[in-house]
C-alpha positions, 0 to 999 in steps of 0.5 A: 500499500502506497501515502493516500493510495489503495493498491488493487490487489489489497483492497479487494480482500479487505472489503471481504474482510470487512464485510465480514466483521461486521457482518459479525457486529465488529464496529467499523473503526474497530475494523479497519484497525485489524486491516491495518495490523492485516496491512503491515503482515500479510499485505492482505495476502491470506496465502503469505508466509512470514518473510525470513521463516519463523512460521507465519502464516496467512492473513493474521500470519498465524503460526503455523499453517500445519506443523503442530508445535504447541497446543493447536498453534497450527492455525489448520488443527486449531479450526479442525479441533473447534470444527470451523469448516472442513480443511482442505486449502487455506481459505477465507471460510478457514481464516475468518472464522478462526479470527472470529472464535478467537476475537468472540468465543467468551470461554477459551481453553487455556492456550488456544485464544489469542488476544490479551489483554496487554499494556495497552488502554483497558480495552476487551475483546467485547469492547474492542468490537463495539468499540466501547471506548469510542476510539479512533481507527489508529489507536484500535490499530494499536491496541488490536497489534498488541493484544491480537498480534504482538510482534516482534517488531511492531512498525506500529506507525506504518500500522496506524496510517493503514488503520487510517486510510482503510477507514477513511477509504471504506467507511468515508470514501474521500480517499483519491484513487489510482486509475487502477483501482477505479472500477469493481471493489466494493462494500455489499450494496448490490441490491434490486433498484431502489431508486425513486424521483421525489420533487426533482430530486433523487432518492433511495431507499436504504436496503439490509448490508447498504454502507453509505460509502457503497452509496455514495459509489453508486451515485458518485458523490462523497460520503460528505455530502450524503451526511450534510443533504440528509443531516447525518451526524454519523456515517456508520449509522443508517437502516434498511427502510430509510429514504435518502436524498442523493 
């Protein structure tokens, strides 16, 4: 990823992660904090092996893909043990469901957990998921890095920059994209047409799974435009059935 741009190869996977975690009730800023770390760890490549060895593998650089050198330390064995799909080949399904289990399960056995309370501001898994402390993506990125990934070389400022950039791109939709990244990648919002025109103004009825960013992309406007036209103070809070001026 380069400053102020989104690389085409990273954006589709980032959106898959964002949509999956959104559907499982993660706050948008928390998700972007995680994306910032994943970008630094694997460049959003679910097949990435740790550069220089060490056993790191996949999106979050779990250790390792197959070899078991600890209590369910293998991503493969972990997924099999906890019934997370049927492992046949590395996929987003296994990795994202493993991530979800590690971040939300209230009763992980000793040695099988991944999220620990570290030295950053206190933030439990629940607090992180729902962003109860109302932190920004960079702060959540730092918490996730220290409490979940715990890398030997944090490269924290780089991670925080990525987290902020993902938030501005996916949630706010106000980053200038390079020509190669303009087309296809979008957050879930493929619904039957619900556009209409009232008193000369175009309107759109929000559907389940919509985001303000996705609607802005569809109509060629900015998220800030939609907020201004519809008196929206929080761009993360829209609901199915809401009629927006577009």
